[in-house]
C-alpha positions as CSV (number, residue, x, y, z in Angstrom):
1,X,-38.6,28.5,1.7
2,X,-35.7,28.1,3.1
3,X,-34.8,24.0,3.4
4,X,-34.8,22.2,7.0
5,X,-33.2,19.9,5.5
6,X,-29.8,20.5,6.7
7,X,-30.8,20.6,10.1
8,X,-33.0,17.9,10.3
9,X,-30.6,15.9,8.9
10,X,-27.8,16.5,11.5
11,X,-29.5,16.4,14.5
12,X,-30.8,12.9,13.1
13,X,-27.0,12.2,13.3
14,X,-26.5,13.9,16.9
15,X,-28.9,11.6,17.9
16,X,-30.7,9.0,16.0
17,X,-32.4,7.3,19.2
18,X,-34.1,10.5,19.7
19,X,-34.8,11.4,15.9
20,X,-36.7,8.0,16.1
21,X,-38.2,8.2,19.1
22,X,-39.8,11.4,17.6
23,X,-41.1,10.2,14.8
24,X,-43.1,7.5,16.8
25,X,-45.3,9.5,18.3
26,X,-47.5,9.7,14.7
27,X,-48.3,6.3,15.2
28,X,-51.4,5.0,17.3
29,X,-49.4,1.7,19.4
30,X,-51.0,-0.7,22.1
31,X,-47.8,0.0,24.0
32,X,-45.5,2.4,22.8
33,X,-41.5,1.7,22.6
34,X,-39.6,2.2,25.9
35,X,-36.7,0.8,24.6
36,X,-36.2,2.8,20.7
37,X,-33.5,0.4,19.5
38,X,-31.4,-2.3,20.8
39,X,-28.4,-3.2,19.5
40,X,-27.7,-6.6,20.6
41,X,-30.1,-7.8,18.9
42,X,-31.3,-9.4,15.5
43,X,-28.6,-9.4,12.8
44,X,-27.7,-5.5,13.2
45,X,-30.2,-4.4,16.1
46,X,-33.7,-4.2,16.5
47,X,-35.6,-0.9,16.5
48,X,-38.9,-0.4,18.8
49,X,-38.0,-4.1,20.1
50,X,-40.3,-3.6,23.2
51,X,-43.7,-2.2,21.1
52,X,-46.5,-3.9,20.3
53,X,-48.8,-2.4,17.5
54,X,-50.7,-3.3,14.3
55,X,-50.3,-1.9,11.1
56,X,-54.4,-2.4,9.6
57,X,-55.3,-0.3,12.6
58,X,-53.5,2.8,11.9
59,X,-54.0,2.4,8.2
60,X,-57.9,2.0,8.8
61,X,-59.4,2.3,12.7
62,X,-57.9,4.9,13.6
63,X,-59.1,7.5,11.3
64,X,-62.7,6.3,11.6
65,X,-62.5,6.6,14.9
66,X,-60.4,9.7,14.6
67,X,-62.8,12.0,11.9
68,X,-62.0,10.2,9.0
69,X,-64.5,8.1,8.7
70,X,-66.3,9.4,5.4
71,X,-62.9,10.6,3.6
72,X,-61.4,8.9,0.9
73,X,-58.9,6.5,1.6
74,X,-58.8,4.8,-1.9
75,X,-60.1,5.7,-4.8
76,X,-59.9,2.6,-7.8
77,X,-59.4,4.2,-11.1
78,X,-59.3,2.0,-14.0
79,X,-59.7,3.0,-17.3
80,X,-59.1,-0.5,-19.1
81,X,-62.3,-1.7,-17.6
82,X,-63.9,1.6,-17.7
83,X,-64.5,0.9,-13.7
84,X,-64.3,3.9,-11.3
85,X,-65.2,3.5,-7.2
86,X,-63.9,5.0,-4.4
87,X,-63.9,3.8,-1.2
88,X,-64.2,5.9,2.3
89,X,-62.2,4.8,5.2
90,X,-65.3,3.4,7.0
91,X,-66.0,1.3,3.8
92,X,-62.1,-0.1,4.0
93,X,-63.0,-1.0,7.3
94,X,-65.9,-3.0,6.0
95,X,-64.2,-4.9,3.3
96,X,-61.1,-5.3,5.5
97,X,-62.7,-6.6,8.6
98,X,-65.0,-9.2,6.4
99,X,-62.5,-10.7,4.4
100,X,-60.0,-11.0,7.6
101,X,-63.7,-12.8,9.0
102,X,-63.4,-15.3,6.0
103,X,-59.6,-15.7,6.0
104,X,-59.7,-16.9,10.2
105,X,-63.1,-18.9,8.9
106,X,-60.3,-20.9,6.9
107,X,-57.8,-21.2,9.6
108,X,-55.7,-18.4,9.2
109,X,-54.0,-17.2,12.1
110,X,-51.3,-15.0,13.4
111,X,-47.7,-15.9,11.7
112,X,-49.7,-17.5,8.6
113,X,-48.5,-16.8,5.2
114,X,-50.9,-15.8,2.3
115,X,-50.1,-15.0,-0.9
116,X,-51.6,-12.6,-3.0
117,X,-51.6,-12.6,-6.4
118,X,-53.6,-10.4,-7.6
119,X,-54.0,-7.0,-10.1
120,X,-54.3,-3.9,-9.3
121,X,-58.2,-4.0,-7.6
122,X,-59.2,-2.8,-5.0
123,X,-59.1,-6.2,-3.4
124,X,-55.6,-6.6,-3.3
125,X,-55.1,-3.4,-0.8
126,X,-58.5,-5.3,1.2
127,X,-56.2,-8.7,1.4
128,X,-52.8,-7.2,2.3
129,X,-54.8,-5.1,5.3
130,X,-57.3,-8.2,6.3
131,X,-54.0,-10.2,6.4
132,X,-52.2,-7.1,9.0
133,X,-55.5,-7.0,11.0
134,X,-55.3,-10.7,11.8
135,X,-51.2,-10.7,11.9
136,X,-51.5,-13.0,8.7
137,X,-48.1,-12.9,7.1
138,X,-48.7,-11.7,3.3
139,X,-46.3,-12.2,0.0
140,X,-48.0,-10.2,-2.9
141,X,-46.5,-11.8,-5.9
142,X,-46.8,-9.4,-8.9
143,X,-50.1,-10.9,-10.9
144,X,-49.2,-12.9,-14.3
145,X,-45.5,-13.6,-13.2
146,X,-44.9,-17.1,-14.4
147,X,-46.1,-20.3,-12.7
148,X,-42.2,-21.1,-12.3
149,X,-41.7,-18.0,-10.8
150,X,-44.9,-18.3,-8.5
151,X,-44.0,-21.8,-7.7
152,X,-40.2,-20.7,-6.2
153,X,-42.2,-18.3,-3.9
154,X,-45.0,-20.5,-2.5
155,X,-42.3,-22.8,-1.5
156,X,-40.3,-20.1,0.5
157,X,-42.9,-18.6,2.1
158,X,-45.3,-22.2,2.3
159,X,-48.8,-19.8,2.5
160,X,-51.9,-22.1,4.7
161,X,-53.7,-19.7,2.0
162,X,-53.8,-18.1,-1.8
163,X,-55.9,-15.0,-2.6
164,X,-55.5,-14.5,-6.7
165,X,-58.0,-13.6,-9.7
166,X,-59.3,-15.2,-12.5
167,X,-57.6,-12.7,-15.0
168,X,-55.6,-9.9,-15.3
169,X,-56.9,-7.1,-18.0
170,X,-53.9,-5.5,-19.6
171,X,-54.7,-3.3,-23.2
172,X,-56.1,-5.0,-25.8
173,X,-56.0,-8.7,-24.2
174,X,-57.0,-10.9,-21.1
175,X,-54.1,-12.4,-18.8
176,X,-55.7,-15.7,-17.3
177,X,-54.4,-15.6,-13.8
178,X,-56.1,-19.2,-12.6
179,X,-54.4,-21.3,-15.2
180,X,-50.9,-20.0,-14.3
181,X,-51.7,-20.3,-10.4
182,X,-52.8,-24.0,-10.7
183,X,-49.7,-24.9,-13.0
184,X,-47.7,-23.2,-9.9
185,X,-49.2,-25.3,-6.7
186,X,-48.5,-28.2,-9.6
187,X,-44.8,-27.5,-9.6
188,X,-44.7,-27.0,-5.8
189,X,-43.7,-28.9,-3.1
190,X,-45.7,-27.0,-1.2
191,X,-49.2,-26.9,-1.4
192,X,-51.7,-24.3,0.3
193,X,-54.9,-25.3,2.5
194,X,-57.1,-23.2,-0.1
195,X,-57.5,-20.5,-2.7
196,X,-59.8,-17.5,-2.2
197,X,-60.3,-16.6,-5.9
198,X,-61.8,-12.9,-7.0
199,X,-63.6,-13.6,-10.5
200,X,-63.6,-10.6,-12.3
201,X,-66.6,-9.9,-15.3
202,X,-63.4,-9.8,-18.2
203,X,-62.9,-13.5,-17.6
204,X,-63.9,-15.9,-14.9
205,X,-62.6,-19.2,-14.6
206,X,-63.2,-23.3,-13.5
207,X,-62.9,-23.4,-9.4
208,X,-61.5,-26.7,-8.1
209,X,-63.9,-28.4,-5.8
210,X,-62.4,-28.3,-2.2
211,X,-59.6,-26.3,-2.7
212,X,-60.9,-22.8,-4.2
213,X,-63.6,-20.7,-3.4
214,X,-65.2,-17.2,-4.5
215,X,-64.3,-14.4,-3.2
216,X,-67.7,-12.2,-3.5
217,X,-69.7,-15.6,-2.0
218,X,-67.4,-15.4,1.3
219,X,-66.9,-12.0,1.9
220,X,-70.7,-11.9,1.7
221,X,-71.3,-14.3,4.2
222,X,-69.2,-12.4,6.5
223,X,-70.0,-9.2,6.2
224,X,-70.7,-7.0,9.3
225,X,-68.6,-9.5,11.7
226,X,-66.5,-7.7,13.7
227,X,-62.5,-8.9,13.7
228,X,-60.6,-6.7,16.0
229,X,-57.1,-5.8,15.4
230,X,-54.4,-8.3,16.6
231,X,-51.9,-7.0,19.4
232,X,-48.2,-7.9,17.6
233,X,-45.3,-7.1,18.5
234,X,-43.6,-3.9,16.5
235,X,-40.7,-6.5,15.6
236,X,-43.5,-9.3,14.1
237,X,-43.2,-9.8,10.2
238,X,-45.7,-7.6,8.5
239,X,-45.0,-9.1,5.0
240,X,-42.0,-10.6,2.9
241,X,-41.7,-9.2,-0.6
242,X,-39.6,-11.5,-3.0
243,X,-36.8,-9.6,-5.0
244,X,-34.7,-11.8,-8.0
245,X,-31.7,-13.2,-6.5
246,X,-28.5,-13.5,-8.4
247,X,-28.6,-17.1,-7.7
248,X,-31.8,-17.5,-9.4
249,X,-33.1,-18.5,-6.0
250,X,-35.5,-15.2,-5.1
251,X,-34.7,-13.4,-1.6
252,X,-37.8,-12.6,0.8
253,X,-37.3,-9.2,2.1
254,X,-39.0,-8.8,5.9
255,X,-40.2,-5.7,6.7
256,X,-41.7,-5.3,10.3
257,X,-45.1,-3.7,11.6
258,X,-43.6,-0.7,13.6
259,X,-40.6,0.1,12.1
260,X,-42.5,0.1,9.1
261,X,-45.0,2.3,9.9
262,X,-42.8,5.1,11.3
263,X,-40.6,5.3,8.8
264,X,-43.5,5.5,6.0
265,X,-45.6,8.1,8.3
266,X,-42.5,10.2,8.5
267,X,-41.5,10.4,4.5
268,X,-45.2,11.5,3.3
269,X,-44.7,14.7,4.8
270,X,-41.2,15.2,5.4
271,X,-40.5,14.1,2.1
272,X,-43.2,13.9,-0.1
273,X,-44.8,17.3,1.1
274,X,-48.1,15.5,1.4
275,X,-50.9,16.5,4.1
276,X,-53.2,14.4,5.6
277,X,-56.0,14.2,3.4
278,X,-54.7,15.3,-0.2
279,X,-54.6,12.8,-2.9
280,X,-51.4,11.0,-3.6
281,X,-51.1,8.6,-6.2
282,X,-48.7,6.0,-6.9
283,X,-48.7,4.9,-10.1
284,X,-47.0,1.7,-9.4
285,X,-47.9,-1.9,-8.8
286,X,-49.0,-3.8,-5.6
287,X,-46.6,-6.2,-6.4
288,X,-43.4,-3.8,-6.1
289,X,-42.4,-2.8,-3.1
290,X,-43.6,0.8,-4.1
291,X,-47.5,-0.6,-4.1
292,X,-46.7,-2.1,-0.6
293,X,-45.2,1.6,0.1
294,X,-46.7,4.2,-1.2
295,X,-50.5,2.3,-2.3
296,X,-51.4,0.1,0.3
297,X,-49.4,1.2,3.4
298,X,-48.2,5.0,3.2
299,X,-50.9,7.2,2.3
300,X,-53.0,5.3,4.2
301,X,-51.4,5.0,8.0
302,X,-50.6,9.5,7.2
303,X,-54.4,9.7,6.9
304,X,-54.1,10.4,3.1
305,X,-56.5,9.2,0.2
306,X,-54.3,6.7,-2.4
307,X,-55.1,6.0,-6.0
308,X,-55.1,2.6,-7.6
309,X,-54.9,2.6,-11.3
310,X,-55.3,-0.3,-13.5
311,X,-54.1,1.0,-16.8
312,X,-51.0,2.3,-18.2
313,X,-49.5,5.8,-19.0
314,X,-50.2,5.4,-22.8
315,X,-53.2,3.7,-24.7
316,X,-55.4,3.3,-22.2
317,X,-56.5,5.3,-24.4
318,X,-54.0,8.0,-24.2
319,X,-51.2,10.2,-23.5
320,X,-53.2,11.9,-21.4
321,X,-54.8,9.4,-18.8
322,X,-52.3,10.4,-16.2
323,X,-53.5,14.1,-16.7
324,X,-57.2,13.4,-16.6
325,X,-56.2,10.9,-13.1
326,X,-54.4,13.7,-11.5
327,X,-57.1,16.4,-12.8
328,X,-60.4,14.3,-12.3
329,X,-59.3,13.0,-8.4
330,X,-56.9,16.2,-7.3
331,X,-53.8,14.3,-7.3
332,X,-51.0,16.6,-5.3
333,X,-48.0,14.4,-6.1
334,X,-47.7,11.7,-8.4
335,X,-45.4,9.0,-7.8
336,X,-44.1,6.9,-10.8
337,X,-41.0,5.7,-12.8
338,X,-39.0,7.8,-15.6
339,X,-40.2,4.6,-18.4
340,X,-44.1,6.2,-17.9
341,X,-43.0,9.9,-18.7
342,X,-40.3,8.5,-21.9
343,X,-43.4,6.5,-22.8
344,X,-45.8,9.4,-22.9
345,X,-43.2,11.8,-24.3
346,X,-42.9,9.2,-27.3
347,X,-46.7,10.1,-28.2
348,X,-47.1,13.3,-27.0
349,X,-43.5,15.2,-27.6
350,X,-45.7,18.8,-27.4
351,X,-47.0,18.1,-24.5
352,X,-50.6,18.8,-25.8
353,X,-52.5,16.2,-23.6
354,X,-51.2,18.9,-21.1
355,X,-52.9,21.5,-22.0
356,X,-56.3,19.6,-22.0
357,X,-56.7,18.6,-18.2
358,X,-56.9,21.4,-15.4
359,X,-53.9,20.3,-13.6
360,X,-54.1,23.0,-10.7
361,X,-54.0,20.9,-8.1
362,X,-51.1,19.1,-8.6
363,X,-47.8,19.9,-7.3
364,X,-45.0,17.2,-7.5
365,X,-43.6,15.0,-10.0
366,X,-41.4,12.3,-8.1
367,X,-39.1,9.7,-10.1
368,X,-37.8,6.7,-9.2
369,X,-37.5,2.8,-9.3
370,X,-34.2,3.4,-12.4
371,X,-31.9,6.0,-13.3
372,X,-33.9,9.5,-14.2
373,X,-32.2,10.6,-17.5
374,X,-31.9,14.3,-17.6
375,X,-33.9,14.8,-20.5
376,X,-37.1,13.4,-19.4
377,X,-36.8,15.3,-15.9
378,X,-36.4,18.3,-18.5
379,X,-39.3,17.6,-20.6
380,X,-41.6,16.7,-17.5
381,X,-40.1,20.0,-15.8
382,X,-41.5,21.9,-18.6
383,X,-44.6,20.5,-19.5
384,X,-46.1,20.2,-16.1
385,X,-45.1,23.6,-14.3
386,X,-44.0,21.6,-11.3
387,X,-40.8,20.2,-9.5
388,X,-39.4,16.8,-10.6
389,X,-37.6,15.1,-8.2
390,X,-35.8,11.9,-9.0
391,X,-35.0,9.5,-5.9
392,X,-33.4,6.2,-4.8
393,X,-34.2,3.7,-2.8
394,X,-34.7,-0.5,-2.8
395,X,-37.0,-3.1,-2.6
396,X,-34.8,-3.4,1.0
397,X,-34.9,-0.3,2.2
398,X,-38.7,0.2,1.8
399,X,-38.6,4.0,1.5
400,X,-36.7,6.3,-0.2
401,X,-32.8,6.5,1.1
402,X,-31.8,9.5,-1.3
403,X,-34.0,12.4,-2.4
404,X,-35.1,15.7,-2.5
405,X,-37.2,16.7,0.6
406,X,-39.8,18.7,-0.4
407,X,-41.5,18.4,2.6
408,X,-38.4,19.5,4.9
409,X,-38.0,22.7,1.6
410,X,-37.1,21.6,-2.1
411,X,-33.1,22.0,-2.4
412,X,-31.6,22.7,-5.8
413,X,-32.0,20.4,-8.4
414,X,-29.2,18.6,-10.1
415,X,-29.8,16.5,-13.1
416,X,-28.4,13.0,-12.8
417,X,-28.8,12.7,-9.2
418,X,-31.8,11.5,-6.9
419,X,-30.5,14.0,-4.4
420,X,-29.0,13.9,-0.8
421,X,-29.5,11.4,1.6
422,X,-32.3,11.4,4.2
423,X,-32.6,10.8,7.9
424,X,-31.9,7.8,8.6
425,X,-29.2,6.6,6.2
426,X,-25.2,7.5,6.2
427,X,-24.5,6.6,3.1
428,X,-21.0,6.8,1.9
429,X,-19.0,5.7,-0.9
430,X,-16.1,3.2,-0.6
431,X,-14.0,1.5,-2.7
432,X,-13.4,-2.5,-3.6
433,X,-11.2,-3.1,-0.3
434,X,-13.6,-0.8,1.8
435,X,-11.9,2.3,2.2
436,X,-14.0,5.5,1.5
437,X,-13.2,7.4,-1.0
438,X,-12.8,11.1,-2.0
439,X,-16.1,13.4,-3.4
440,X,-16.8,12.3,-7.4
441,X,-14.5,9.5,-7.2
442,X,-16.8,6.4,-8.6
443,X,-17.1,3.6,-5.8
444,X,-19.7,1.1,-4.3
445,X,-22.8,2.6,-3.1
446,X,-23.0,1.6,1.2
447,X,-24.8,2.3,3.9
448,X,-23.3,2.7,7.4
449,X,-25.4,0.1,9.8
450,X,-27.1,0.2,12.0
451,X,-30.3,0.5,8.9
452,X,-32.9,2.8,10.1
453,X,-36.1,1.9,11.3
454,X,-38.5,0.2,8.5
455,X,-35.6,-1.6,6.6
456,X,-35.3,-4.9,6.1
457,X,-34.0,-6.7,8.9
458,X,-33.3,-10.0,7.7
459,X,-34.2,-11.7,4.7
460,X,-37.4,-14.8,5.5
461,X,-35.7,-17.8,7.4
462,X,-32.5,-16.3,6.2
463,X,-30.2,-14.6,8.2
464,X,-26.7,-16.2,7.0
465,X,-28.1,-14.9,3.6
466,X,-28.8,-11.6,4.4
467,X,-25.2,-11.1,6.0
468,X,-23.4,-12.9,2.9
469,X,-25.7,-10.9,0.4
470,X,-25.5,-7.6,2.4
471,X,-22.8,-7.4,5.2
472,X,-20.3,-9.3,4.5
473,X,-18.3,-7.7,1.6
474,X,-18.3,-4.2,3.4
475,X,-18.4,-4.9,7.7
476,X,-19.8,-2.4,9.2
477,X,-22.2,-1.7,5.9
478,X,-24.9,-2.3,4.3
479,X,-23.9,-3.2,0.2
480,X,-26.3,-1.5,-1.7
481,X,-25.1,-3.3,-5.2
482,X,-24.9,0.3,-6.9
483,X,-22.1,1.8,-8.2
484,X,-22.2,5.3,-7.9
485,X,-20.6,8.9,-6.6
486,X,-21.5,11.8,-4.0
487,X,-19.9,15.5,-5.2
488,X,-18.7,17.6,-3.4
489,X,-22.1,19.0,-1.8
490,X,-23.2,15.4,-0.6
491,X,-25.9,14.5,-3.6
492,X,-25.5,11.5,-4.6
493,X,-25.5,10.2,-8.0
494,X,-26.3,5.9,-8.8
495,X,-24.8,5.0,-12.0
496,X,-24.9,0.9,-12.3
497,X,-25.7,-1.8,-10.6
498,X,-22.4,-4.0,-9.5
499,X,-24.1,-7.6,-9.8
500,X,-26.0,-9.0,-12.3
501,X,-29.6,-7.3,-11.5
502,X,-30.6,-5.6,-14.9
503,X,-33.9,-2.5,-14.5
504,X,-36.4,-3.1,-17.0
505,X,-38.7,-1.0,-16.8
506,X,-38.3,0.1,-13.1
507,X,-38.4,-3.8,-12.6
508,X,-35.7,-5.6,-11.1
509,X,-34.3,-8.8,-12.8
510,X,-31.8,-11.2,-12.7
511,X,-29.9,-11.9,-15.9
512,X,-28.6,-15.1,-13.7
513,X,-32.0,-16.3,-13.6
514,X,-33.0,-16.1,-16.9
515,X,-30.0,-17.4,-17.6
516,X,-31.3,-20.7,-16.5
517,X,-33.8,-20.6,-17.9
518,X,-32.3,-19.9,-21.4
519,X,-29.4,-23.3,-20.5
520,X,-32.7,-25.3,-20.0
521,X,-33.1,-25.2,-24.2
522,X,-31.8,-29.0,-25.2
523,X,-29.7,-27.2,-28.7
524,X,-28.3,-24.5,-26.6
525,X,-25.3,-25.4,-25.1
526,X,-23.8,-22.3,-23.4
527,X,-25.8,-18.6,-22.8
528,X,-25.2,-14.9,-21.4
529,X,-27.9,-12.7,-20.8
530,X,-26.9,-9.2,-20.3
531,X,-29.1,-5.9,-19.9
532,X,-28.6,-3.0,-22.7
533,X,-29.6,0.6,-22.2
534,X,-32.9,0.9,-24.2
535,X,-34.7,4.4,-24.5
536,X,-38.0,3.4,-23.2
537,X,-37.2,1.0,-20.3
538,X,-33.9,2.0,-19.3
539,X,-32.3,-1.8,-19.9
540,X,-33.5,-4.6,-21.6
541,X,-32.2,-8.3,-21.6
542,X,-30.8,-9.4,-24.8
543,X,-29.1,-13.3,-25.0
544,X,-26.5,-14.9,-26.5
545,X,-26.6,-18.4,-27.2
546,X,-24.2,-20.7,-28.4
547,X,-25.6,-24.2,-29.9
548,X,-24.7,-27.1,-29.6
549,X,-21.9,-29.2,-32.4
550,X,-23.9,-30.9,-34.9
551,X,-27.7,-28.5,-34.4
552,X,-28.6,-28.1,-38.3
553,X,-32.0,-26.8,-37.1
554,X,-32.7,-23.0,-38.0
555,X,-31.2,-20.5,-35.9
556,X,-34.1,-18.3,-35.8
557,X,-36.6,-20.9,-35.2
558,X,-34.6,-21.7,-32.0
559,X,-34.1,-18.0,-31.1
560,X,-37.6,-17.4,-30.8
561,X,-37.9,-20.7,-28.9
562,X,-35.7,-19.4,-26.3
563,X,-37.7,-16.3,-26.0
564,X,-41.1,-18.3,-25.7
565,X,-39.2,-20.1,-22.7
566,X,-38.2,-16.8,-20.9
567,X,-41.8,-15.5,-21.4
568,X,-43.3,-18.9,-19.9
569,X,-40.8,-19.2,-16.9
570,X,-40.3,-15.4,-15.8
571,X,-43.1,-13.8,-17.6
572,X,-43.6,-10.9,-20.2
573,X,-42.3,-8.7,-17.5
574,X,-38.7,-9.2,-18.3
575,X,-39.4,-7.5,-22.0
576,X,-37.3,-10.3,-23.4
577,X,-37.5,-10.1,-27.2
578,X,-34.0,-10.3,-28.5
579,X,-31.3,-13.8,-29.2
580,X,-28.1,-13.5,-31.1
581,X,-26.6,-16.6,-31.9
582,X,-22.8,-16.3,-31.4
583,X,-20.2,-19.1,-32.1
584,X,-18.7,-18.4,-29.0
585,X,-18.6,-16.3,-25.8
586,X,-15.6,-13.7,-24.9
587,X,-14.2,-15.4,-21.1
588,X,-11.5,-14.9,-19.0
589,X,-8.7,-17.1,-18.8
590,X,-10.3,-18.6,-15.8
591,X,-13.6,-18.8,-17.7
592,X,-15.8,-16.3,-16.5
593,X,-17.7,-14.3,-19.1
594,X,-17.1,-11.1,-20.2
595,X,-20.4,-9.6,-19.8
596,X,-19.8,-6.0,-18.5
597,X,-17.5,-5.9,-22.3
598,X,-20.4,-7.2,-24.0
599,X,-22.6,-4.7,-22.5
600,X,-20.6,-1.4,-23.6
601,X,-20.4,-3.3,-27.3
602,X,-23.8,-3.3,-27.4
603,X,-24.3,0.2,-25.6
604,X,-21.5,1.5,-28.2
605,X,-19.8,2.5,-25.2
606,X,-15.9,3.2,-25.4
607,X,-14.7,-0.1,-23.7
608,X,-11.1,-1.5,-23.1
609,X,-9.8,-5.4,-23.8
610,X,-9.5,-7.3,-20.8
611,X,-6.2,-8.0,-19.5
612,X,-7.7,-11.8,-18.5
613,X,-9.1,-12.2,-21.3
614,X,-8.6,-16.1,-23.8
615,X,-9.1,-14.9,-27.2
616,X,-9.6,-11.0,-28.1
617,X,-10.6,-12.0,-31.6
618,X,-14.3,-13.4,-30.0
619,X,-15.3,-9.4,-28.6
620,X,-14.9,-9.0,-32.8
621,X,-16.9,-11.8,-33.1
622,X,-19.4,-10.7,-30.9
623,X,-19.1,-7.0,-32.5
624,X,-20.1,-8.8,-36.1
625,X,-23.2,-11.0,-34.7
626,X,-24.4,-7.4,-33.0
627,X,-24.0,-5.5,-35.7
628,X,-25.9,-7.6,-38.2
629,X,-29.4,-7.7,-35.5
630,X,-28.8,-3.4,-36.2
631,X,-26.8,-3.4,-32.1
632,X,-23.8,-1.7,-31.0
633,X,-21.0,-0.6,-33.5
């Protein structure tokens, strides 16, 4: 069928408020919006400023009342533990109400923060929804994140309570969460009133008397209690999700209730092409924005069934696990990171596992989280025989900025491009002075203000930081900090980050934050961390260290200690495994380290001698040091 995209996008451009007023009809409001947008409120304007609503009501209760009580809302599938369990919308309401009652018994009320530090288990989603039910603001931290990283989030969010688990289960190992949590609370200046701990069979933990409470015991006591959904302003925060900051201090991205629901409901049908009642699977983690938008909230608000998968694309037990899940649960659309498919392709290049399963219900594969390389897309197209749709967005936006809108009718695929701008987003490319550039010219990717409904209104308790980080450099625009270009047909090509955030297997991590940790090693005088290309993970960090004068210790030992420091402070998610000891770092005359040039050398790209370099010989030294490790050249 012919795509309706151009007609819908032009309709939004002509009448943005009309578009978002119409989209808002998909949501059940306590008090519907009379005013759609207030341009004078907030940092850049506010959507649905006078409406009231509740996200948990829209994701759960209205479906129970509206005929979906017995439809599966959530399917938990854990090849790591061998457990599977389906929860109907009625089941979810019972679980969420019981947990909401338990939170209230611990004094949690509207506006209080709750940190959720959980593995991929149903209780993680129940925790998010229970907070939404009573108007508490949740902040999910990726399970297993290092104690120091967790502590900084505790100090910023100041939670009244923390919900966690005894452990996470990874292939071949148990990750004990409780010691990480205890250490984080020890490190943080803010102390929560209580912790609710889910004891898992794989490894239980000791509870601290008076502070820690057993999740299952607590919920058993409150089961059956009716906890009504609290009426909230559309603009009240639903959650705070921390993303890496270039200063090492994480940025708390705020999400509101009303605009968030409207935007996600619109994308489920129009962009992802899913119908209510169908099974949608985002193979991500609740600790990331994808897990928020497309595991916990989007599918449920829309009345679809969401898969919660605790496993890996390979090794749990093999490279066919994704096809088994799709076949068994009749998944119509899968959303995952290109890294997952590179891993599957590496293990099963001929696609033999694909042939073992009935994928007749499967319609579309969506890839996001990092740049999808054309070879991976072509392999997936060939083996699966379905459209493979790359798309691009950020933690800050909460849903796709650019994609190929399946629900409106697929446009021609262009390899290397995540598609065209979605309704709500006026995406432009400008030079460093903020002037628009011509088609096919590389520049700064920006979004014309105001941002659409559902995007971050600000950062948690940091309006000025929000302005400085996103709005100041290009007045009238939101800075994405990505570089790219738009071609003659309006397709966006996102080529690179413009700051020091690197993308490791779809996880955005700050090299600046890593440098802060490396620099703490007593033998390290100076350091730099860059992201270099990796066939599996997209990018991996490599550290360069200059040792203090007079250090006589074995260099290999120091390098291992530096790697251990990163693992302890930031966590295994950083995939930090390479440290190169060098005599000195290349710098400009003003003292700025030439990270970009070092990255080009490591990635075997063409580079030119920077005009501002202090001593060109240093780049030769870097080249030799990398070559000794089998990198670059």
